N, C-alpha and C positions, 0 to 999 in steps of 0.2 A: 151064292149071293154075292153081288158086287156092290161095294160102297163107293161113294165119291172120294177122290183123292184129297189128302190133306194139303198137298202142294201141287201147283201146276208144273209143267215141264221146265219152267224157268226158276223154280224154287220159291215162287210167291205163294204165301198162305191163301188158301181158298176160304172165302167168307160165304157161307151158303145161305142164299135167300130162300131156297127150298132145298130139301134133302131127298134125293132120289135113291131108291133101292131098285136094283135090277136082279131079278131071279134068273139064275143061270141054268136051272134044271127045267128042261122043256116039258116035264110031266106036270109041273105046277105053274099056273099062270097068275099074273098079278091079281086078276079078279078073285081067285081063291084066297089069296092073302088079304085082300081088301075086305072081302066078306067076313073072314075069320077075325080080323082085327076090329071090324065094326061090332062084332059080338062081344069083344073085349073092351069096348068103349074107347077105341083109339081111332080118331078121325084120320082118314087117308083120302087120296084122290088119284085118279089116273093122271099120268104126267105127259102123255103123248098121244095125240090123235093125228095120224098121218094126213097130210094134205090130200093125197090121192083117195082118201076115204071120206072126205068132207063134201057133202052135196053141193056146196057153193061152187066147187071146182069141177064136179062131175056131171052136174045137171046141164044138158045142152041148152036149156033156155036161160041159164044164168049168164049175166054179162061177164062173169069171172071164169066161165068154162075153160078148162085146160084139157085139150084133146089128148095130150100125152099121158095124163093121169088115168084115162080110160083104157088106153092101149098098152101100157107098160106095167110091169110088176116091180114092186119095191120091197123085197124081202126083209131088208134091214129095218125099214120103217115099220113094217108089219110086226116084226119080232119085238121091237122096242114098245110098240103099242100093247102087245100081249104080256110083256115081261117086266114092265117098269111101273112104279107108283111112287108118290110122295108121302112122306110121314110128317107129323107135326114139326114145325120149326118156327122160330120167331123170338123176338126179344122178351115177350111176356112169359115164356116158359121158365119156370124155376128149375133149379137143379133136381129137386124131388120129382117134378113133372117129367123131366128127361129120363130119370131112373125108372119111373113107372112105365113110360112108353117103351124103353129098352127091354124091361122085364116082360112086358106083354108081347113085344115083337119076338123075343126069344121063345116064349111059350108057344106062340102061333107057329113059328118056324120049326120048332121041334115037332109039334102036332102034324105039320105038313110034310115032315120027313126031310126038311132042309138043314137041320142041325141035329147032331147026335145027342147032345145033352145040354142041360141048363147050367149056367155058371153063377147067376146071382138072382136075388129077389129084390123087388122094389121095397122102399121103406114103408 
């Protein structure tokens, strides 16, 4: 699992409008985590839909048609679409809300084989 950096390459603190998680194990896709987290009552959403997969750019009748999206492959964009998702973030989340989300993420990631053991429980 890959989490966002606390600081950028210049040492500036990142303030996350959204919080993206990237699953690094190719045997587990974001859709698996999204489905399992939904059962745990944790709202998530996919974070990336590649431009070359969007009908507005691939439909030859669209005024936004992009020929190169039909003829080329974009493996990094495809991988990001399969392996990334957003978890809840925002100013309205309380500290206890964050602990609950973290605890449920940890449970799901253990169940999916992405973590070896659980470290803490939510309040």
